C-alpha positions as protocol buffer text, in pm:
chain_id: "A"
residue {
  index: 1
  type: MET
  ca { x: 3289 y: -1643 z: -748 }
}
residue {
  index: 2
  type: LYS
  ca { x: 2969 y: -1833 z: -687 }
}
residue {
  index: 3
  type: LYS
  ca { x: 2678 y: -1691 z: -889 }
}
residue {
  index: 4
  type: SER
  ca { x: 2343 y: -1677 z: -720 }
}
residue {
  index: 5
  type: ALA
  ca { x: 1992 y: -1558 z: -803 }
}
residue {
  index: 6
  type: LYS
  ca { x: 2009 y: -1365 z: -476 }
}
residue {
  index: 7
  type: TYR
  ca { x: 2226 y: -1092 z: -634 }
}
residue {
  index: 8
  type: ASP
  ca { x: 2125 y: -833 z: -890 }
}
residue {
  index: 9
  type: GLU
  ca { x: 2365 y: -699 z: -1156 }
}
residue {
  index: 10
  type: GLU
  ca { x: 2501 y: -419 z: -940 }
}
residue {
  index: 11
  type: GLU
  ca { x: 2560 y: -652 z: -645 }
}
residue {
  index: 12
  type: LEU
  ca { x: 2742 y: -900 z: -869 }
}
residue {
  index: 13
  type: GLU
  ca { x: 2963 y: -620 z: -1003 }
}
residue {
  index: 14
  type: ILE
  ca { x: 3054 y: -517 z: -648 }
}
residue {
  index: 15
  type: LEU
  ca { x: 3122 y: -877 z: -548 }
}
residue {
  index: 16
  type: GLN
  ca { x: 3348 y: -928 z: -850 }
}
residue {
  index: 17
  type: ALA
  ca { x: 3540 y: -609 z: -769 }
}
residue {
  index: 18
  type: TRP
  ca { x: 3577 y: -719 z: -406 }
}
residue {
  index: 19
  type: GLU
  ca { x: 3705 y: -1061 z: -503 }
}
residue {
  index: 20
  type: ALA
  ca { x: 3943 y: -910 z: -761 }
}
residue {
  index: 21
  type: GLY
  ca { x: 4078 y: -665 z: -503 }
}
residue {
  index: 22
  type: THR
  ca { x: 4002 y: -363 z: -720 }
}
residue {
  index: 23
  type: LEU
  ca { x: 3783 y: -172 z: -474 }
}
residue {
  index: 24
  type: LYS
  ca { x: 3933 y: 155 z: -353 }
}
residue {
  index: 25
  type: PRO
  ca { x: 3851 y: 338 z: -29 }
}
residue {
  index: 26
  type: VAL
  ca { x: 3649 y: 657 z: -53 }
}
residue {
  index: 27
  type: SER
  ca { x: 3787 y: 986 z: 70 }
}
residue {
  index: 28
  type: ASP
  ca { x: 3643 y: 1116 z: 398 }
}
residue {
  index: 29
  type: MET
  ca { x: 3505 y: 779 z: 506 }
}
residue {
  index: 30
  type: SER
  ca { x: 3345 y: 910 z: 827 }
}
residue {
  index: 31
  type: LYS
  ca { x: 3147 y: 1176 z: 636 }
}
residue {
  index: 32
  type: GLN
  ca { x: 3033 y: 918 z: 380 }
}
residue {
  index: 33
  type: ALA
  ca { x: 2932 y: 670 z: 652 }
}
residue {
  index: 34
  type: LYS
  ca { x: 2737 y: 939 z: 838 }
}
residue {
  index: 35
  type: ALA
  ca { x: 2549 y: 1036 z: 521 }
}
residue {
  index: 36
  type: HIS
  ca { x: 2461 y: 673 z: 446 }
}
residue {
  index: 37
  type: ARG
  ca { x: 2343 y: 614 z: 804 }
}
residue {
  index: 38
  type: ALA
  ca { x: 2119 y: 923 z: 783 }
}
residue {
  index: 39
  type: ALA
  ca { x: 1971 y: 802 z: 453 }
}
residue {
  index: 40
  type: ALA
  ca { x: 1909 y: 455 z: 598 }
}
residue {
  index: 41
  type: ASP
  ca { x: 1745 y: 600 z: 909 }
}
residue {
  index: 42
  type: ALA
  ca { x: 1515 y: 817 z: 696 }
}
residue {
  index: 43
  type: THR
  ca { x: 1428 y: 524 z: 469 }
}
residue {
  index: 44
  type: PHE
  ca { x: 1337 y: 281 z: 745 }
}
residue {
  index: 45
  type: LYS
  ca { x: 1170 y: 522 z: 987 }
}
residue {
  index: 46
  type: LYS
  ca { x: 819 y: 395 z: 1048 }
}
residue {
  index: 47
  type: ASP
  ca { x: 623 y: 701 z: 1152 }
}
residue {
  index: 48
  type: GLN
  ca { x: 286 y: 635 z: 989 }
}
residue {
  index: 49
  type: ARG
  ca { x: 16 y: 376 z: 1039 }
}
residue {
  index: 50
  type: LEU
  ca { x: -184 y: 204 z: 764 }
}
residue {
  index: 51
  type: ASN
  ca { x: -497 y: 6 z: 841 }
}
residue {
  index: 52
  type: ILE
  ca { x: -648 y: -199 z: 559 }
}
residue {
  index: 53
  type: ARG
  ca { x: -911 y: -466 z: 522 }
}
residue {
  index: 54
  type: ILE
  ca { x: -828 y: -767 z: 307 }
}
residue {
  index: 55
  type: SER
  ca { x: -993 y: -1101 z: 248 }
}
residue {
  index: 56
  type: SER
  ca { x: -928 y: -1390 z: 486 }
}
residue {
  index: 57
  type: ARG
  ca { x: -783 y: -1586 z: 195 }
}
residue {
  index: 58
  type: ASP
  ca { x: -533 y: -1311 z: 107 }
}
residue {
  index: 59
  type: LEU
  ca { x: -429 y: -1274 z: 472 }
}
residue {
  index: 60
  type: LYS
  ca { x: -380 y: -1651 z: 503 }
}
residue {
  index: 61
  type: ASN
  ca { x: -166 y: -1653 z: 188 }
}
residue {
  index: 62
  type: LEU
  ca { x: 30 y: -1347 z: 303 }
}
residue {
  index: 63
  type: LYS
  ca { x: 105 y: -1515 z: 636 }
}
residue {
  index: 64
  type: ALA
  ca { x: 212 y: -1835 z: 458 }
}
residue {
  index: 65
  type: ARG
  ca { x: 453 y: -1645 z: 229 }
}
residue {
  index: 66
  type: ALA
  ca { x: 592 y: -1450 z: 525 }
}
residue {
  index: 67
  type: LEU
  ca { x: 652 y: -1778 z: 707 }
}
residue {
  index: 68
  type: GLU
  ca { x: 842 y: -1909 z: 402 }
}
residue {
  index: 69
  type: GLU
  ca { x: 1058 y: -1595 z: 412 }
}
residue {
  index: 70
  type: GLY
  ca { x: 1108 y: -1627 z: 786 }
}
residue {
  index: 71
  type: VAL
  ca { x: 970 y: -1285 z: 878 }
}
residue {
  index: 72
  type: PRO
  ca { x: 657 y: -1162 z: 1059 }
}
residue {
  index: 73
  type: TYR
  ca { x: 368 y: -1111 z: 818 }
}
residue {
  index: 74
  type: GLN
  ca { x: 332 y: -738 z: 894 }
}
residue {
  index: 75
  type: THR
  ca { x: 702 y: -686 z: 822 }
}
residue {
  index: 76
  type: PHE
  ca { x: 661 y: -885 z: 500 }
}
residue {
  index: 77
  type: ALA
  ca { x: 359 y: -675 z: 394 }
}
residue {
  index: 78
  type: ALA
  ca { x: 545 y: -350 z: 467 }
}
residue {
  index: 79
  type: SER
  ca { x: 843 y: -477 z: 266 }
}
residue {
  index: 80
  type: LEU
  ca { x: 621 y: -559 z: -32 }
}
residue {
  index: 81
  type: LEU
  ca { x: 465 y: -212 z: -23 }
}
residue {
  index: 82
  type: HIS
  ca { x: 807 y: -48 z: 7 }
}
residue {
  index: 83
  type: LYS
  ca { x: 939 y: -244 z: -292 }
}
residue {
  index: 84
  type: PHE
  ca { x: 628 y: -172 z: -499 }
}
residue {
  index: 85
  type: VAL
  ca { x: 620 y: 204 z: -445 }
}
residue {
  index: 86
  type: GLY
  ca { x: 995 y: 217 z: -505 }
}
residue {
  index: 87
  type: GLY
  ca { x: 954 y: 42 z: -840 }
}
residue {
  index: 88
  type: HIS
  ca { x: 1155 y: -260 z: -730 }
}
residue {
  index: 89
  type: LEU
  ca { x: 881 y: -522 z: -732 }
}
residue {
  index: 90
  type: GLU
  ca { x: 926 y: -708 z: -1060 }
}
residue {
  index: 91
  type: ASN
  ca { x: 681 y: -994 z: -1029 }
}
residue {
  index: 92
  type: LEU
  ca { x: 338 y: -936 z: -882 }
}
residue {
  index: 93
  type: ARG
  ca { x: 253 y: -1307 z: -861 }
}
């Protein structure tokens, strides 16, 4: 298995289990898949608008970072906010 900084501990554990062939199917797969789809839909539903004013410098830097990530800057900003409020943003710099 190739280790990468792109994976967290849980993802590495799943990858190791996959490569070892020790993963087992869940019972009632269609019910599980439906529940996960519903959770994903609820998580990514964009039903509210947020308008903010930021400095030109911050917007320029935000756009530059978004370009590095290969995503539109508004998508990048929304992703940062989502990670922050979910407690998943480790490094604020």
